C-alpha positions in Angstrom: -53.8 -70.4 75.5 -54.6 -74.0 74.2 -56.8 -72.5 71.5 -54.1 -70.1 70.3 -51.5 -72.9 70.3 -53.8 -75.1 68.2 -54.3 -72.2 65.7 -50.5 -71.8 65.4 -50.1 -75.5 65.0 -52.7 -75.5 62.2 -51.0 -72.7 60.4 -47.6 -74.5 60.6 -49.3 -77.6 59.2 -50.8 -75.7 56.3 -47.5 -73.9 55.6 -45.6 -77.3 55.5 -48.3 -78.7 53.2 -48.0 -75.7 50.9 -44.2 -76.1 50.8 -44.6 -79.8 50.0 -47.0 -79.0 47.1 -44.6 -76.4 45.7 -41.8 -78.9 45.9 -43.8 -81.5 44.1 -44.8 -79.0 41.4 -41.1 -78.0 40.9 -40.1 -81.7 40.6 -42.9 -82.2 38.0 -41.7 -79.1 36.1 -38.1 -80.3 36.1 -39.2 -83.7 34.8 -41.2 -82.3 31.9 -38.4 -79.9 30.9 -35.9 -82.8 31.0 -38.3 -85.0 29.0 -38.9 -82.3 26.4 -35.1 -81.8 25.9 -34.6 -85.6 25.5 -37.3 -85.7 22.9 -35.9 -82.8 20.9 -32.4 -84.3 21.0 -33.8 -87.7 19.6 -35.7 -85.8 16.9 -32.6 -83.9 15.9 -30.6 -87.1 15.7 -33.2 -88.8 13.5 -33.4 -85.8 11.2 -29.6 -85.6 10.9 -29.2 -89.4 10.2 -32.0 -89.4 7.6 -30.6 -86.3 5.9 -27.2 -87.9 5.6 -28.8 -91.0 4.0 -30.7 -88.9 1.6 -27.6 -86.9 0.6 -25.6 -90.1 0.0 -28.3 -91.6 -2.2 -28.8 -88.3 -4.1 -25.0 -88.2 -4.8 -25.1 -91.8 -6.2 -28.2 -91.0 -8.4 -26.4 -87.9 -9.8 -23.4 -89.9 -10.6 -25.5 -92.6 -12.4 -27.3 -89.8 -14.3 -24.0 -88.5 -15.6 -22.9 -92.0 -16.7 -26.3 -92.6 -18.3 -26.1 -89.4 -20.4 -22.6 -90.4 -21.5 -23.9 -93.8 -22.8 -26.9 -92.3 -24.5 -24.6 -89.9 -26.4 -22.2 -92.7 -27.3 -24.9 -95.1 -28.6 -26.5 -92.3 -30.6 -23.1 -91.5 -32.2 -22.8 -95.2 -33.1 -26.3 -95.2 -34.6 -27.9 -97.4 -32.0 -31.4 -97.0 -30.4 -31.7 -95.1 -27.1 -35.5 -95.3 -26.6 -35.2 -97.6 -23.6 -32.5 -95.5 -22.1 -34.6 -92.3 -22.5 -37.4 -94.1 -20.6 -34.9 -95.1 -17.9 -33.6 -91.5 -17.7 -37.2 -90.3 -17.1 -37.6 -92.7 -14.3 -34.2 -91.7 -12.8 -35.3 -88.0 -12.8 -38.5 -88.9 -11.0 -36.6 -90.8 -8.4 -34.3 -87.8 -7.8 -37.3 -85.6 -7.3 -39.1 -88.0 -5.0 -36.1 -88.4 -2.7 -36.7 -84.8 -1.4 -39.7 -86.2 0.5 -38.0 -87.3 3.7 -41.3 -88.7 5.2 -41.5 -91.4 2.5 -37.7 -92.0 2.0 -36.5 -95.6 2.3 -32.8 -96.2 1.9 -33.3 -100.0 1.2 -35.7 -99.2 -1.6 -33.3 -96.8 -3.3 -30.4 -99.2 -2.9 -32.4 -101.7 -5.0 -33.0 -99.0 -7.6 -29.4 -98.0 -7.7 -28.3 -101.6 -8.3 -30.8 -101.9 -11.1 -29.5 -98.7 -12.8 -25.9 -99.9 -12.4 -26.9 -103.3 -14.0 -28.4 -101.5 -17.0 -25.2 -99.4 -17.4 -23.2 -102.6 -17.6 -25.5 -104.0 -20.2 -25.2 -100.9 -22.3 -21.4 -101.1 -22.1 -21.7 -104.5 -23.7 -24.0 -103.1 -26.4 -21.6 -100.3 -27.1 -18.7 -102.8 -27.5 -20.9 -104.8 -30.0 -21.8 -101.7 -31.9 -18.2 -100.7 -32.2 -17.3 -104.2 -33.5 -20.1 -104.1 -36.0 -19.0 -100.7 -37.3 -15.3 -101.6 -37.4 -14.4 -99.1 -34.8 -11.0 -100.0 -33.5 -9.3 -98.3 -30.6 -6.1 -99.1 -28.9 -6.0 -100.4 -25.4 -4.1 -97.4 -24.3 -6.7 -95.0 -25.8 -9.5 -96.9 -24.1 -7.6 -96.9 -20.8 -7.0 -93.2 -21.1 -10.6 -92.5 -21.8 -11.8 -94.6 -18.9 -9.3 -93.0 -16.5 -10.4 -89.5 -17.7 -14.1 -90.4 -17.2 -13.3 -91.9 -13.8 -11.4 -88.8 -12.7 -14.3 -86.6 -13.9 -16.9 -88.7 -12.1 -14.7 -88.7 -8.9 -14.4 -84.9 -9.1 -18.2 -84.5 -9.6 -18.8 -86.9 -6.7 -16.4 -84.9 -4.5 -18.0 -81.6 -5.4 -21.5 -83.0 -4.7 -20.5 -84.4 -1.3 -18.9 -81.0 -0.4 -22.1 -79.1 -1.5 -24.4 -81.5 0.3 -22.2 -81.5 3.4 -22.6 -77.7 3.6 -26.4 -78.0 3.1 -26.6 -80.7 5.8 -24.6 -78.5 8.3 -26.9 -75.5 7.6 -30.0 -77.8 8.2 -28.6 -79.0 11.5 -27.9 -75.4 12.6 -31.5 -74.4 11.8 -32.9 -77.3 13.6 -30.8 -76.5 16.7 -31.8 -72.9 16.7 -35.5 -73.7 16.3 -35.4 -76.1 19.2 -33.2 -73.9 21.4 -34.8 -70.5 21.5 -37.7 -70.7 24.0 -39.6 -68.4 26.3 -40.3 -70.0 29.7 -42.3 -69.1 32.8 -44.5 -66.7 30.9 -46.7 -64.5 33.0 -49.2 -61.8 32.0 -50.0 -59.0 34.5 -52.3 -56.0 34.2 -51.3 -52.5 35.2 -53.8 -49.8 36.2 -53.5 -46.2 35.2 -52.2 -45.5 38.7 -49.4 -48.1 38.2 -50.9 -50.8 40.4 -50.0 -54.3 39.1 -52.3 -57.3 39.3 -51.6 -60.9 38.5 -53.6 -64.1 38.3 -54.6 -64.1 34.6 -58.1 -62.8 35.0 -58.6 -59.0 34.9 -61.5 -56.5 34.6 -61.3 -54.4 31.4 -61.7 -51.0 33.2 -58.7 -51.8 35.4 -56.3 -52.5 32.5 -54.2 -49.6 31.3 -51.2 -51.6 30.2 -50.3 -55.3 29.9 -46.9 -56.6 31.2 -45.7 -59.9 29.7 -42.7 -61.4 31.5 -40.7 -64.5 30.7 -37.3 -66.1 30.8 -35.2 -66.8 27.7 -33.9 -70.4 28.2 -30.2 -71.1 28.2 -28.7 -72.2 24.9 -25.0 -72.9 24.2 -25.6 -72.8 20.4 -27.4 -69.4 20.1 -25.2 -66.4 19.5 -24.9 -64.0 22.4 -26.0 -60.8 20.7 -29.0 -58.4 20.4 -32.2 -60.1 19.5 -35.5 -58.5 18.6 -38.4 -60.1 20.6 -41.9 -59.5 19.2 -45.1 -59.7 21.2 -48.5 -60.4 19.5 -51.7 -60.0 21.5 -54.8 -61.6 19.9 -58.3 -60.6 21.1 -61.2 -63.2 21.4 -62.0 -62.8 17.7 -58.4 -63.5 16.7 -57.5 -59.9 15.8 -54.1 -58.5 16.7 -54.0 -55.6 19.2 -51.8 -52.9 17.7 -51.2 -49.2 17.8 -48.5 -47.9 15.4 -48.3 -44.7 17.4 -47.1 -46.5 20.5 -44.6 -49.0 19.0 -46.6 -51.6 17.1 -45.4 -52.6 13.6 -44.7 -55.6 11.4 -42.0 -58.3 11.0 -41.3 -61.2 8.7 -42.6 -64.7 9.6 -43.0 -67.6 7.3 -42.2 -65.4 4.3 -45.0 -62.9 5.1 -45.5 -59.6 6.9 -47.0 -60.2 10.4 -48.3 -57.4 12.7 -47.0 -57.3 16.2 -48.3 -55.5 19.2 -45.0 -54.6 20.9 -41.3 -55.2 20.5 -38.3 -55.4 22.9 -34.6 -55.6 21.9 -32.7 -57.9 24.2 -29.0 -58.5 24.6 -29.1 -62.3 24.9 -26.4 -63.5 27.4 -27.3 -67.2 27.9 -28.1 -66.9 31.6 -31.9 -67.6 31.5 -32.5 -63.9 31.8 -35.8 -62.3 32.5 -37.5 -60.2 29.8 -40.5 -57.8 30.3 -42.5 -56.4 27.4 -45.3 -53.8 27.9 -48.3 -53.0 25.7 -50.6 -50.0 26.4 -54.1 -50.2 25.1 -54.2 -46.5 24.3 -57.5 -45.8 26.1 -59.4 -48.4 24.0 -61.5 -50.7 26.2 -60.7 -54.4 25.9 -63.7 -56.7 25.2 -64.5 -59.6 27.4 -63.1 -63.1 26.6 -60.0 -65.1 26.2 -56.8 -63.3 24.9 -53.8 -65.2 23.5 -50.3 -63.8 23.5 -47.6 -65.1 21.1 -43.8 -64.4 21.4 -41.5 -64.5 18.4 -37.7 -64.1 17.8 -35.4 -64.6 14.9 -38.1 -66.0 12.7 -39.4 -68.6 15.2 -42.4 -68.7 17.5 -40.8 -69.2 20.9 -43.7 -69.0 23.4 -47.5 -68.7 23.9 -49.9 -68.1 26.8 -53.4 -66.7 27.4 -55.4 -64.6 29.9 -59.0 -63.6 30.5 -60.7 -60.2 30.5 -64.0 -59.8 32.3 
């Protein structure tokens, strides 16, 4: 009796130990998920802030470009030299192109350039006045005021149009960033099904016992994503990197990164934002699977949303 009681006690101890390990693993998993979400949120905020800075600077440079063209045309009409202004215009166009590189963007650096351009415009206004005096060009104060007001209204309208356009682009960029960070496949598992329907798990399977592969995962919750039907594509890559596919059993191609990409299997899912489970099956069609490490990739709405691997003996 004492021996049996000791065995029962040992089993209870092992059971509690296993439960403790599972609890610790769950806590670690929750921590990593929380940490990842925090990192994604910080990255999104940085991208948004930097994009808004770029849009503001781009708008100012566009306005300066319009004013510079106006002064070039006016000085040419008065017979003055515009060589230095053409050089300046070339530099301005290079600055407008370089601003697209977010990685190297510096708001303070561009603020200095903008002040320099504005200083040149003021100098050219003085030169234009001197040219007009030399040529005897006389205009009334009312005419000058009207012209300036007209130019100011035009510049303000262009500025308003640019801000509206860039605001739309910025909003679209934020939406794409949110979607890319929100759609994820979690808790991915890969099981092997025999020809008799027996299902095996563990991630290591003998080739002769694999008739089908079953890939299961959860679609993470996302308040931004639309609750509608979404095509989910599964790609299975063999040890040599080739995609397993059989067009007769449901394989095909989809667009990813602007190119046609072959997929092994596809499932259409009605996304309901509940962390729902998704199962995708792939039958090898009687072709034996070679030994080695296989990689599975999951895609949806133009994004790669998950990856895992398994072994075939």
